[in-house]
C-alpha positions as CSV (number, residue, x, y, z in Angstrom):
1,M,18.0,-31.6,35.1
2,A,21.6,-31.4,33.8
3,H,22.7,-33.4,30.8
4,Y,24.8,-36.3,31.9
5,T,26.2,-39.7,30.7
6,D,27.4,-42.8,32.4
7,K,30.9,-41.4,32.0
8,T,30.0,-38.3,33.9
9,I,28.9,-40.4,36.9
10,L,32.1,-42.5,36.7
11,D,34.3,-39.4,36.4
12,T,32.6,-37.8,39.4
13,A,32.7,-41.0,41.6
14,E,36.4,-41.5,40.7
15,Q,37.3,-38.0,41.8
16,M,35.5,-38.5,45.1
17,I,37.2,-41.8,45.7
18,R,40.6,-40.2,44.9
19,R,40.1,-37.6,47.5
20,R,37.8,-39.1,50.1
21,G,37.9,-42.9,49.7
22,Y,35.0,-45.3,49.5
23,H,33.3,-44.2,52.8
24,G,33.8,-40.5,52.1
25,F,31.0,-40.1,49.5
26,S,27.4,-41.2,48.8
27,F,25.1,-41.6,45.8
28,R,23.6,-38.3,46.9
29,D,27.0,-36.6,46.7
30,V,27.5,-38.0,43.2
31,A,24.0,-36.9,42.1
32,E,24.4,-33.4,43.5
33,A,27.8,-33.0,41.8
34,V,26.5,-34.2,38.4
35,G,23.2,-32.2,38.8
36,I,20.8,-35.2,38.8
37,K,18.7,-37.1,41.2
38,S,20.0,-40.0,43.2
39,A,17.6,-42.3,41.4
40,S,19.4,-41.6,38.1
41,V,22.7,-42.8,39.7
42,H,20.9,-45.9,40.9
43,Y,19.6,-46.5,37.4
44,H,23.1,-47.0,36.1
45,Y,24.6,-48.5,39.3
46,P,22.0,-50.1,41.6
47,T,24.6,-50.3,44.5
48,K,27.6,-48.3,45.6
49,T,29.6,-51.5,45.3
50,R,28.9,-51.8,41.6
51,L,29.8,-48.1,41.1
52,A,33.1,-48.5,42.9
53,V,34.0,-51.7,41.0
54,A,33.2,-49.9,37.7
55,V,35.5,-47.0,38.7
56,V,38.3,-49.4,39.6
57,E,38.0,-51.5,36.5
58,R,37.9,-48.4,34.2
59,Y,40.9,-46.9,36.0
60,S,42.8,-50.1,35.7
61,R,42.2,-50.4,32.0
62,R,43.2,-46.7,31.5
63,F,46.3,-47.0,33.6
64,L,47.6,-50.1,31.9
65,K,46.7,-48.8,28.4
66,G,48.8,-45.7,29.2
67,L,51.8,-47.9,30.0
68,G,51.6,-49.7,26.8
69,P,52.4,-53.4,26.1
70,A,55.0,-54.9,28.5
71,D,56.8,-56.4,25.6
72,A,57.2,-53.1,23.8
73,Q,59.1,-51.3,26.5
74,A,62.7,-50.1,26.5
75,P,65.4,-52.7,26.9
76,E,66.9,-51.0,29.9
77,A,65.5,-51.6,33.4
78,H,66.0,-47.9,34.5
79,A,63.9,-46.8,31.5
80,V,61.1,-49.2,32.4
81,L,61.0,-48.1,36.0
82,A,61.1,-44.4,34.9
83,R,58.1,-44.9,32.7
84,Y,56.2,-46.6,35.5
85,R,57.2,-44.0,38.0
86,A,56.0,-41.3,35.5
87,A,52.6,-42.9,35.3
88,Y,52.2,-42.6,39.1
89,R,53.5,-39.0,39.1
90,Q,51.0,-38.0,36.4
91,A,48.2,-39.6,38.5
92,L,49.1,-37.3,41.4
93,T,48.9,-34.2,39.3
94,G,46.0,-32.1,40.5
95,G,46.2,-33.5,44.0
96,R,44.7,-36.8,43.1
97,M,45.6,-40.1,44.8
98,C,45.5,-43.4,42.9
99,P,41.9,-44.5,43.6
100,C,43.1,-48.1,44.1
101,G,45.7,-46.9,46.7
102,M,42.9,-45.0,48.5
103,L,40.7,-48.1,48.5
104,A,43.4,-50.4,49.6
105,A,43.9,-48.3,52.7
106,E,40.2,-49.0,53.5
107,R,40.4,-52.7,52.7
108,D,38.9,-54.1,55.9
109,G,35.8,-52.0,55.4
110,L,35.3,-52.6,51.7
111,P,32.7,-54.9,50.1
112,D,34.3,-58.2,48.8
113,A,33.7,-57.2,45.2
114,V,35.6,-53.9,45.6
115,R,38.4,-55.7,47.4
116,R,38.8,-58.1,44.5
117,A,38.8,-55.4,41.9
118,V,41.5,-53.5,43.8
119,R,43.5,-56.7,44.1
120,R,43.2,-57.3,40.4
121,F,44.6,-53.8,39.7
122,F,47.7,-54.4,41.7
123,T,48.1,-57.9,40.4
124,H,47.9,-56.7,36.8
125,N,50.5,-54.0,37.6
126,R,52.8,-56.5,39.3
127,D,52.6,-58.7,36.2
128,W,53.1,-55.8,33.8
129,L,56.2,-54.6,35.6
130,A,57.6,-58.1,36.0
131,D,57.1,-58.8,32.3
132,A,58.7,-55.6,31.2
133,L,61.7,-56.1,33.5
134,A,62.1,-59.7,32.4
135,R,62.8,-58.4,28.9
136,T,65.6,-56.0,30.0
137,A,69.3,-57.0,29.7
138,E,69.8,-56.4,33.4
139,H,67.3,-59.0,34.3
140,E,67.8,-61.6,31.7
141,G,67.4,-65.0,33.3
142,T,66.1,-63.6,36.6
143,A,63.6,-65.9,38.3
144,R,60.0,-64.9,37.9
145,T,59.3,-64.8,41.6
146,R,62.2,-62.4,42.1
147,L,60.9,-60.1,39.4
148,E,57.5,-60.1,41.0
149,T,59.0,-59.3,44.3
150,Q,60.9,-56.4,42.8
151,A,57.8,-55.2,41.0
152,L,55.7,-55.2,44.3
153,A,58.5,-53.3,46.0
154,V,58.4,-50.6,43.3
155,I,54.6,-50.4,43.4
156,A,54.6,-50.2,47.2
157,G,57.2,-47.4,47.1
158,L,55.2,-45.3,44.6
159,E,51.9,-45.8,46.4
160,G,53.6,-44.8,49.6
161,A,55.2,-41.7,48.0
162,M,51.7,-40.6,46.8
163,L,50.4,-41.0,50.3
164,L,53.2,-39.1,51.9
165,A,52.9,-36.3,49.3
166,R,49.2,-35.9,50.2
167,G,49.8,-36.3,54.0
168,L,52.6,-33.8,54.2
169,E,50.9,-31.1,52.1
170,D,48.0,-28.9,53.2
171,D,44.6,-29.9,51.8
172,P,43.8,-27.3,49.1
173,E,40.1,-28.3,49.2
174,G,39.6,-27.5,52.9
175,G,39.2,-31.1,53.8
176,P,36.8,-33.9,52.8
177,G,33.3,-32.7,52.0
178,H,34.4,-29.1,51.4
179,G,31.5,-27.5,49.5
180,T,31.8,-25.4,46.4
181,G,28.2,-24.5,45.7
182,D,28.1,-26.2,42.4
183,G,29.0,-29.7,43.5
184,T,32.4,-29.8,41.8
185,E,35.8,-30.3,43.4
186,G,37.0,-26.9,42.4
187,G,34.9,-23.7,42.6
188,S,31.9,-22.1,41.0
189,G,33.6,-19.1,39.7
190,D,31.0,-16.8,41.3
191,D,33.0,-16.0,44.4
192,P,35.7,-13.3,44.0
193,G,37.9,-15.5,46.2
194,D,37.8,-18.4,43.8
195,G,40.8,-17.1,42.0
196,D,42.9,-17.0,45.1
197,R,41.7,-20.5,46.1
198,A,42.6,-21.8,42.7
199,K,46.1,-20.4,43.1
200,D,46.3,-22.0,46.5
201,R,45.3,-25.3,45.1
202,D,47.9,-25.0,42.3
203,R,50.6,-24.2,44.8
204,A,49.5,-27.1,47.0
205,H,49.4,-29.5,44.1
206,A,52.9,-28.4,43.0
207,G,54.1,-29.0,46.5
208,E,52.6,-32.5,46.4
209,T,54.4,-33.3,43.2
210,A,57.7,-32.0,44.6
211,L,57.2,-34.2,47.7
212,F,56.4,-37.2,45.5
213,D,59.6,-36.6,43.6
214,R,61.6,-36.7,46.8
215,A,59.8,-39.7,48.3
216,A,59.4,-41.9,45.3
217,P,62.0,-44.6,44.6
218,A,64.4,-43.5,41.9
219,P,64.3,-45.4,38.6
């Protein structure tokens, strides 16, 4: 059995959610990708709901930590927006959607606990962006409700840009569930064609980033 950690399970589940959404993977998929038995995944996360919530909560903490404190941002609104936009652009690198954006698109079919976790992610982001904008000279004295509305518009624009970038570019993985032999999202390295596929993926991902740059709202 392969050596693994709780982090390995979360990393694998996150990548699957980014590409396939909540309903596009199973415990068995995660177990095969990690190289363990499904029972080992169940040991850490008794239900798929708990696994998805753990993925969302970890991603939310990581994303907000990467942004830094809202009260330590630049005093210009365009700089705040540029920093926030860059965080989304970085998340798309490698052909990866924001997992919370993927899950939000499946909202009606999600367990309540997962829906609440996704909602918290967007609420925290709205609050961070509104707080950061409130400290800029351009928005001094602006009503809180107006700042929150602007923050939601920015988030919606960036999530939409990620979705368009994925939708308008060919899938470098050959579609959901595309097998690689070793359970990873890339390639095993044993097939002589893996190098060509890797180049195709790199080109597709570069195309996605270019599409995001065109579609995302300017800072």
